[in-house]
C-alpha positions in Angstrom: 1.8 -7.7 16.8 2.7 -5.0 14.2 3.1 -6.4 10.7 3.9 -4.2 7.7 2.4 -4.4 4.2 3.1 -2.6 1.0 0.8 -1.0 -1.4 1.7 0.9 -4.6 -0.3 3.5 -6.5 0.2 4.4 -10.2 -0.4 8.1 -9.5 1.6 10.4 -7.3 -0.6 11.0 -4.3 -0.4 13.6 -1.6 0.2 12.7 2.0 -3.3 14.0 2.9 -5.0 11.9 0.3 -3.1 8.8 1.3 -3.7 9.3 5.0 -7.4 10.1 4.6 -8.1 7.2 2.3 -6.2 4.7 4.3 -7.7 5.9 7.6 -11.2 5.5 6.2 -10.7 2.1 4.6 -8.9 0.7 7.7 -11.4 2.4 10.0 -8.6 4.0 12.0 -8.8 7.6 13.3 -6.9 9.9 11.0 -4.8 11.3 13.9 -3.5 7.7 14.4 -2.0 7.7 10.9 1.5 9.2 11.1 4.7 9.3 9.1 7.1 6.5 9.9 9.7 8.8 11.4 7.1 10.3 13.8 6.0 6.7 14.7 9.5 5.8 15.7 9.5 8.7 18.2 6.3 7.4 19.9 6.4 5.5 23.2 6.0 1.8 22.7 2.4 1.8 24.0 1.4 4.4 21.4 3.3 2.6 18.6 1.1 -0.5 19.3 -2.1 1.5 18.4 -0.8 3.8 15.8 -0.4 3.2 12.1 2.8 4.4 10.4 3.1 5.3 6.7 6.5 5.3 5.0 5.9 6.9 1.6 8.4 6.6 -1.3 7.9 8.5 -4.5 9.4 8.1 -7.9 9.1 10.0 -11.2 7.9 7.1 -13.4 6.1 3.8 -13.2 4.1 3.2 -10.0 4.8 6.6 -8.4 3.8 6.1 -4.8 4.9 3.2 -2.7 3.6 3.0 0.9 4.8 0.7 3.5 2.2 0.6 6.2 2.8 -0.7 9.7 -0.4 -1.2 11.5 -1.8 -2.9 14.6 -4.4 -4.4 12.2 -3.8 -7.6 10.4 -4.0 -6.7 6.7 -2.9 -9.6 4.4 -4.3 -12.0 1.9 -7.9 -11.3 0.7 -8.2 -8.4 3.1 -5.2 -6.7 1.5 -6.8 -7.4 -1.9 -10.1 -5.8 -0.8 -8.2 -2.8 0.6 -6.4 -2.3 -2.7 -9.6 -2.6 -4.7 -11.4 -0.1 -2.5 -8.5 2.4 -2.6 -8.3 2.1 -6.4 -12.0 3.2 -6.7 -11.7 5.9 -4.0 -8.5 7.4 -5.3 -9.2 6.8 -9.0 -5.8 5.2 -9.7 -4.4 1.7 -10.2 -3.3 0.0 -7.0 -0.8 -2.9 -6.8 -0.2 -5.3 -4.0 1.8 -8.5 -3.7 0.1 -11.5 -5.3 -1.2 -13.3 -2.2 -2.9 -16.0 -4.4 0.5 -17.7 -5.2 2.6 -19.4 -2.5 5.9 -18.0 -3.7 7.1 -16.4 -0.4 7.8 -12.8 0.3 8.8 -10.4 -2.6 8.5 -12.9 -5.5 7.9 -10.1 -8.1 4.2 -11.1 -8.7 1.4 -8.6 -8.1 -2.3 -8.1 -8.3 -3.3 -4.8 -9.9 -6.7 -3.3 -9.0 -8.0 -0.7 -11.4 -10.5 2.1 -10.6 -13.1 0.4 -12.9 -13.1 -2.7 -10.7 -11.0 -4.9 -13.0 -8.1 -6.9 -11.5 -5.1 -8.4 -13.3 -1.8 -10.1 -12.6 1.5 -8.4 -13.2 5.2 -8.9 -12.8 7.8 -6.5 -11.5 10.2 -4.8 -13.9 12.8 -2.2 -13.5 13.5 0.3 -16.3 16.4 2.6 -15.7 16.0 3.1 -12.0 12.3 3.1 -11.5 9.8 0.4 -10.5 6.9 -0.6 -12.8 4.7 -3.5 -13.7 3.9 -5.4 -16.8 0.8 -7.7 -17.3 1.5 -11.4 -17.3 
C-alpha cells in the first residue's frame, strides 16, 4: 500500500539534490523517483513500485516541502532517522511531523533535525503567507 509522508527543508533545494538524496537514503533506484505528475501518468503496476515527489517551494521559512508517496513504509522512528540523515547529507535543517506525540495527523507539532545532529521540537506558525516553525 502506498502511504505518503511529508518532509520539509529549511533551504531551497534543487530537484536533482532532493531526488538523489532521497533515493540514496531510501535505497531506491534514482530512476524510480519521479515528479508526482509523472507518477500519475504511470500504469498502476508501475505506480506500486515507483516513488513520487510532490515539491512545493516558498520564498521564506521552510523553503522546500516534499510530499513523498512511496511503496516503502516510512513513518515513526524510520521517518525521524530519514530526516536526521537528510539533514546531515544536505546540510540543512529538516522537519517532520512529531511522531512521538499521539495527537493525530497534522497537529502542528514537528521534530526538527539539524545538520550538526541536534534535534528539537517545534510548532507550526504562519507569518504573512509562508510556513515556518518556532521552537517549543
